[in-house]
C-alpha positions, 0 to 999 in steps of 0.5 A, spaced: 244 093 264 241 086 265 238 086 258 245 088 255 248 082 259 243 077 256 243 080 249 250 079 249 250 072 251 244 070 246 248 074 240 254 070 242 250 063 242 246 065 236 252 066 232 256 060 234 250 056 232 250 059 225 257 057 224 256 050 226 249 049 222 251 046 215 245 050 212 247 057 215 254 056 213 252 055 206 248 062 207 255 065 209 259 062 203 254 063 198 253 071 197 260 072 198 262 067 192 257 070 188 260 077 189 267 074 188 265 071 181 262 078 179 268 081 181 272 077 177 269 078 171 269 086 172 277 086 174 279 088 167 273 093 165 274 100 165 269 106 166 270 113 162 276 116 164 276 113 171 283 112 174 282 105 177 279 099 174 271 098 174 273 092 179 277 096 184 271 101 184 266 095 185 270 092 191 268 097 196 261 098 194 260 091 195 262 091 202 257 097 203 252 093 200 253 087 204 252 091 210 245 093 207 243 086 206 244 085 213 237 089 214 234 083 210 237 078 214 235 081 220 228 082 218 227 074 216 230 072 222 225 076 226 219 074 222 221 067 223 222 068 231 215 072 231 212 066 227 214 060 232 213 064 238 220 065 240 218 073 241 212 071 245 216 067 250 221 073 250 216 078 252 214 074 258 220 075 262 222 082 264 226 086 259 226 080 255 224 083 248 230 088 249 235 083 251 232 079 244 233 085 240 240 086 243 242 079 242 239 079 235 243 085 233 249 082 235 248 076 232 247 079 225 252 084 226 257 079 227 255 074 222 256 080 217 263 081 219 264 073 218 261 074 211 266 080 209 272 076 212 270 070 207 269 075 201 275 080 203 281 075 203 279 072 196 277 079 193 284 082 195 287 077 191 283 078 185 283 086 185 289 088 189 288 094 193 288 101 190 291 104 196 292 103 204 285 103 207 283 108 211 281 104 217 277 109 221 273 111 215 271 104 214 269 103 222 265 109 222 261 107 216 260 100 217 258 102 224 253 107 222 251 103 216 249 097 221 245 102 226 241 105 220 239 098 217 238 093 222 233 097 226 229 098 220 230 090 218 227 089 225 221 094 223 220 090 217 220 083 220 215 085 225 210 088 220 211 081 215 206 076 218 210 070 215 217 068 213 214 066 206 212 074 205 219 076 205 220 075 198 216 082 198 222 085 201 228 082 198 226 084 191 225 091 192 232 091 196 235 088 190 232 094 186 235 099 190 242 096 190 241 096 182 240 103 182 245 105 188 252 105 184 254 098 187 256 095 180 257 101 176 258 108 177 251 112 179 253 118 175 252 113 169 244 113 171 239 118 169 238 124 174 232 122 177 234 115 178 240 118 182 235 122 186 231 116 188 238 112 190 240 117 194 234 117 199 236 110 201 242 108 205 245 103 200 248 108 196 251 112 202 254 105 205 257 104 198 260 111 197 263 111 204 267 105 203 269 107 196 272 114 200 276 109 205 279 104 200 280 108 193 285 113 191 283 120 191 282 121 184 277 116 183 272 121 186 272 124 179 266 118 177 262 120 183 256 125 184 259 132 184 266 130 184 266 129 192 266 123 197 261 127 201 263 125 208 258 129 212 252 128 207 254 120 208 254 121 216 247 125 216 243 120 211 246 114 215 244 118 222 237 120 220 236 112 218 239 110 224 235 115 229 228 113 225 230 105 226 231 106 233 225 110 235 220 105 230 223 098 232 221 098 239 214 101 238 212 097 232 215 090 235 211 092 242 205 093 238 205 087 234 207 083 240 201 086 243 196 085 237 199 077 237 197 076 244 190 080 244 184 075 245 180 075 239 172 077 240 168 071 242 175 067 243 172 064 250 179 064 253 185 069 256 191 069 251 188 066 245 190 071 239 191 070 232 
């Protein structure tokens, strides 16, 4: 409970700092602005026999994609904190690493909600909603999606040695986004590409958001002509369980390795 309390306080402080720092504010606005431009050019396009414009199909998909991109943000911030010693200082206090993880997850998740709010207001003016949103579905897909992506982001952040190496993560994530039916229905892609896309949470987050925001007949462009809510919950839950199990173990091992004295180092506490 103490770790949760400290993590909650840390997360709120980090979020407040990110909303008052010009560089962080630019990052909060840049990605939503880029997606709004994309949405504008897709607003009048159609796909096959779909009953809604392509822009309306893309809008909820972008919401799901943004939740996936929070994984990259988590990885980058954790790598930076490990590199500058923030994590080592947290490790020196009882429950410090646990409180750090709670705070980081909270800060990234709330930052994502800020990004979604910046995007969604103008987006609904460009593409009016095709139906009344199913708020309950949006809530569970977003919550389960964050549980599926943020712990994996923490694992990746623990594995990357420096922030400069994060480019090796961003490119594969963008490739997965490209094949996950975010900007164009996945049924237009070859079958083997569809299989690869369905192994990652990006596709399922987009599918879950589309099921909550699109009319029932829009399901015709989905795989099997179904929203597949049970499969969505199952895949995201598997990713969430894997990430929650791996993140503390990997982070603890990396911190121990960082703190471990080198052979012949001649002193206690000398690490890499």
